[in-house]
C-alpha positions as CSV (number, residue, x, y, z in Angstrom):
1,X,-25.0,-30.3,149.3
2,X,-24.3,-33.1,147.0
3,X,-21.0,-34.8,147.5
4,X,-19.3,-36.4,144.5
5,X,-17.7,-39.7,145.4
6,X,-13.9,-39.7,145.1
7,X,-14.0,-42.5,142.6
8,X,-16.0,-40.4,140.1
9,X,-14.0,-37.3,140.3
10,X,-11.7,-36.4,137.3
11,X,-8.1,-37.2,138.0
12,X,-5.5,-34.7,136.6
13,X,-2.4,-36.0,134.8
14,X,0.7,-36.2,136.9
15,X,3.9,-34.6,135.8
16,X,5.4,-38.0,134.9
17,X,2.3,-39.0,132.9
18,X,2.5,-35.7,131.0
19,X,6.2,-36.2,130.2
20,X,5.6,-39.8,129.0
21,X,2.8,-38.6,126.7
22,X,5.0,-35.9,125.3
23,X,7.8,-38.4,124.7
24,X,5.4,-40.7,122.9
25,X,4.1,-37.9,120.6
26,X,7.7,-36.8,119.9
27,X,8.7,-40.4,119.0
28,X,5.7,-40.7,116.6
29,X,6.6,-37.4,115.0
30,X,10.2,-38.5,114.6
31,X,9.1,-41.7,113.0
32,X,6.4,-40.1,110.7
33,X,8.3,-37.0,109.5
34,X,11.0,-38.8,107.6
35,X,8.4,-41.0,106.0
36,X,6.4,-37.9,105.0
37,X,9.5,-36.3,103.7
38,X,10.2,-39.4,101.5
39,X,6.6,-39.3,100.2
40,X,6.9,-35.6,99.3
41,X,10.4,-36.2,97.8
42,X,9.0,-39.2,95.8
43,X,6.2,-37.1,94.4
44,X,8.7,-34.4,93.3
45,X,11.0,-37.1,91.8
46,X,8.1,-38.4,89.8
47,X,7.3,-34.9,88.5
48,X,11.0,-34.6,87.5
49,X,10.9,-37.9,85.7
50,X,7.8,-36.8,83.8
51,X,9.7,-33.6,82.7
52,X,12.7,-35.7,81.6
53,X,10.5,-38.2,79.8
54,X,8.8,-35.2,77.9
55,X,12.2,-34.0,76.9
56,X,13.2,-37.4,75.6
57,X,9.9,-37.7,73.6
58,X,10.4,-34.2,72.1
59,X,13.9,-35.2,71.1
60,X,12.7,-38.4,69.4
61,X,10.4,-36.2,67.3
62,X,13.1,-33.6,66.7
63,X,15.6,-36.2,65.5
64,X,13.1,-38.1,63.2
65,X,13.5,-37.4,59.5
66,X,9.7,-37.5,58.9
67,X,8.3,-36.1,62.2
68,X,10.6,-33.2,63.0
69,X,9.3,-29.7,62.7
70,X,11.4,-26.5,62.9
71,X,15.1,-27.1,63.3
72,X,16.0,-23.4,63.5
73,X,18.9,-22.3,61.3
74,X,20.5,-25.8,61.1
75,X,18.7,-26.6,57.8
76,X,19.0,-23.1,56.3
77,X,21.6,-22.6,53.5
78,X,24.7,-20.7,54.5
79,X,23.8,-17.8,52.3
80,X,20.6,-17.4,54.2
81,X,22.4,-17.2,57.6
82,X,21.9,-20.9,58.4
83,X,24.4,-23.7,59.1
84,X,23.8,-25.4,55.8
85,X,23.3,-28.8,57.4
86,X,20.3,-29.6,55.3
87,X,17.0,-31.4,56.3
88,X,18.6,-34.6,57.7
89,X,21.3,-33.2,60.1
90,X,21.1,-31.1,63.2
91,X,22.9,-30.0,66.4
92,X,21.9,-31.1,69.9
93,X,22.3,-27.5,71.0
94,X,19.5,-26.5,68.5
95,X,17.2,-29.0,70.1
96,X,17.9,-27.6,73.5
97,X,17.3,-24.1,72.3
98,X,14.0,-25.2,70.9
99,X,13.0,-26.4,74.3
100,X,13.9,-23.1,76.0
101,X,12.6,-21.1,73.0
102,X,15.8,-19.1,72.8
103,X,18.2,-17.9,70.1
104,X,16.5,-18.5,66.7
105,X,13.4,-19.8,68.5
106,X,13.0,-16.7,70.6
107,X,9.3,-16.5,71.5
108,X,8.9,-13.1,73.3
109,X,9.0,-10.4,70.6
110,X,11.8,-7.9,70.9
111,X,12.4,-8.2,74.6
112,X,16.0,-8.7,75.6
113,X,15.2,-11.2,78.4
114,X,12.3,-13.3,79.7
115,X,11.8,-14.8,83.2
116,X,10.5,-18.3,83.8
117,X,8.1,-19.4,85.1
118,X,6.0,-16.8,83.4
119,X,2.4,-15.8,83.6
120,X,1.5,-18.2,80.8
121,X,2.9,-21.1,82.9
122,X,6.0,-21.7,80.6
123,X,8.7,-23.4,82.6
124,X,10.6,-25.9,80.4
125,X,13.6,-28.0,81.3
126,X,12.5,-27.8,85.0
127,X,12.9,-30.1,88.0
128,X,10.4,-29.7,90.8
129,X,13.2,-29.6,93.4
130,X,14.8,-26.5,91.8
131,X,12.8,-23.5,93.0
132,X,14.6,-20.4,91.8
133,X,13.6,-18.5,88.6
134,X,15.3,-18.8,85.2
135,X,16.0,-15.8,83.0
136,X,16.4,-16.3,79.3
137,X,18.5,-13.9,77.2
138,X,17.8,-13.0,73.6
139,X,20.2,-13.4,70.7
140,X,22.5,-15.9,72.6
141,X,23.0,-19.6,71.9
142,X,22.2,-22.1,74.7
143,X,25.8,-22.7,75.6
144,X,26.9,-19.1,75.7
145,X,25.0,-17.7,78.7
146,X,21.4,-17.6,77.4
147,X,20.1,-19.4,80.5
148,X,20.7,-17.7,83.8
149,X,21.5,-17.9,86.7
150,X,23.5,-21.1,86.4
151,X,22.6,-22.1,89.9
152,X,18.9,-22.5,88.9
153,X,19.4,-24.7,85.8
154,X,17.7,-28.0,86.4
155,X,18.8,-30.3,83.5
156,X,22.0,-30.8,81.5
157,X,22.1,-32.4,78.1
158,X,24.8,-34.9,77.1
159,X,27.9,-32.9,76.0
160,X,29.2,-35.8,74.1
161,X,26.3,-35.3,71.7
162,X,27.6,-31.7,71.2
163,X,31.4,-31.9,71.1
164,X,33.6,-34.8,70.0
165,X,37.3,-35.4,70.1
166,X,39.2,-36.1,66.9
167,X,42.8,-37.3,66.5
168,X,44.8,-35.6,63.8
169,X,47.6,-37.2,61.8
170,X,50.2,-35.6,64.0
171,X,48.6,-37.2,67.1
172,X,47.0,-34.0,68.5
173,X,43.4,-34.3,69.8
174,X,41.1,-31.5,68.8
175,X,37.4,-30.8,69.5
176,X,34.9,-31.0,66.7
177,X,31.3,-30.1,66.5
178,X,29.0,-33.2,66.6
179,X,26.4,-33.2,63.8
180,X,23.6,-35.6,64.5
181,X,21.3,-37.5,62.2
182,X,18.2,-39.7,62.9
183,X,20.7,-42.6,63.4
184,X,21.1,-41.4,67.0
185,X,17.7,-42.9,67.7
186,X,19.1,-46.3,67.2
187,X,21.2,-45.9,70.4
188,X,18.5,-46.1,73.1
189,X,21.0,-46.7,76.0
190,X,22.8,-43.3,75.5
191,X,21.9,-40.8,78.2
192,X,20.3,-37.7,76.8
193,X,19.6,-35.4,79.8
194,X,19.8,-35.6,83.6
195,X,19.6,-33.7,86.9
196,X,22.5,-31.3,87.2
197,X,23.8,-29.1,90.0
198,X,24.0,-25.6,88.5
199,X,25.8,-24.2,91.5
200,X,28.6,-26.7,91.1
201,X,28.8,-26.1,87.3
202,X,29.2,-22.4,88.1
203,X,32.0,-23.2,90.5
204,X,33.7,-25.1,87.6
205,X,33.3,-22.0,85.4
206,X,31.1,-23.8,82.8
207,X,27.5,-23.6,81.6
208,X,25.4,-26.3,83.3
209,X,23.2,-26.9,80.2
210,X,25.8,-29.4,78.9
211,X,27.3,-32.1,81.0
212,X,29.3,-35.3,80.8
213,X,31.7,-37.5,82.9
214,X,35.3,-37.2,81.7
215,X,36.0,-40.9,81.5
216,X,38.9,-41.1,79.1
217,X,38.5,-37.6,77.7
218,X,41.7,-35.8,76.7
219,X,40.2,-32.4,76.2
220,X,37.8,-32.4,79.1
221,X,39.6,-34.1,82.0
222,X,39.0,-34.0,85.8
223,X,35.2,-34.1,85.4
224,X,35.0,-30.4,84.7
225,X,31.6,-31.0,83.0
226,X,30.4,-33.7,85.4
227,X,28.1,-32.1,88.1
228,X,25.2,-34.5,88.6
229,X,22.6,-33.7,91.3
230,X,21.3,-36.6,93.4
231,X,18.5,-34.4,94.8
232,X,15.8,-37.1,94.7
233,X,16.3,-39.2,97.9
234,X,20.0,-39.6,96.9
235,X,19.2,-40.7,93.3
236,X,20.0,-39.2,89.9
237,X,17.2,-39.1,87.3
238,X,18.5,-39.8,83.7
239,X,16.5,-39.6,80.5
240,X,17.8,-41.8,77.6
241,X,17.7,-41.6,73.8
242,X,15.3,-44.5,74.0
243,X,12.7,-42.4,75.8
244,X,12.9,-44.1,79.2
245,X,13.9,-42.5,82.5
246,X,15.8,-44.3,85.2
247,X,17.1,-43.3,88.7
248,X,20.2,-44.5,90.4
249,X,22.7,-43.5,93.1
250,X,25.6,-44.9,91.1
251,X,25.2,-43.6,87.5
252,X,28.6,-44.5,86.2
253,X,28.4,-48.1,87.5
254,X,25.2,-49.0,85.7
255,X,25.4,-51.7,83.0
256,X,24.3,-50.6,79.6
257,X,24.4,-46.9,80.3
258,X,26.5,-45.6,77.4
259,X,28.2,-42.6,79.0
260,X,31.1,-43.0,76.6
261,X,29.2,-42.9,73.3
262,X,30.1,-40.2,70.8
263,X,28.4,-40.2,67.4
264,X,30.7,-40.7,64.4
265,X,32.5,-37.6,63.3
266,X,31.6,-36.7,59.7
């Protein structure tokens, strides 16, 4: 019989050694998991920024007098069912409808609704962090419930580019539809679209597709339309008229961000 020397025999882990090993592994996991989560979050934030940059680029084309394509019924004469704005004026809501392909841009034959993302991969105005589906409804404008459910809406467009406030001679302040021209492109520091919290907008009883901080607003006080979502490592992604996208944890404190800008009322 061959006897194996004690010095060459395998030695089992003691209970203390096993507990120390487990503690080390647990510590490493605790250190690495947050870093991994930040990496994944950073990748999703980058995808969101790409989506917002695409929206800003599309807007620069839509607003350009030479480059723009179909502006829906904005340019059609009144007697043809249009808004009669002509070839050089348009509404921000029409641009947003062109992005979603709703209302006069409806792209799915006679169906009354269409779910996104669809089999063709269509999924516009989407942030990678918002997972739920979107259902588009036919024959409805963007701000009247065409995009549902509210909780799954990813981006909101600047409401100050949709509705302005006008002082009458008697001192009353009334809302007025904003009509845009290509001049808006000369204001690159104006926010165009950003991450929104659709569930919070729903709690406010408003459509999340339009958003704005109240600031000194008389008609829209108490930040009823302000529901930003800081879902990217605590930061808010904002696309600007100038085409760039920035992220911040303090959007209303950033220098040069023209949250207060409203186009001239004509």
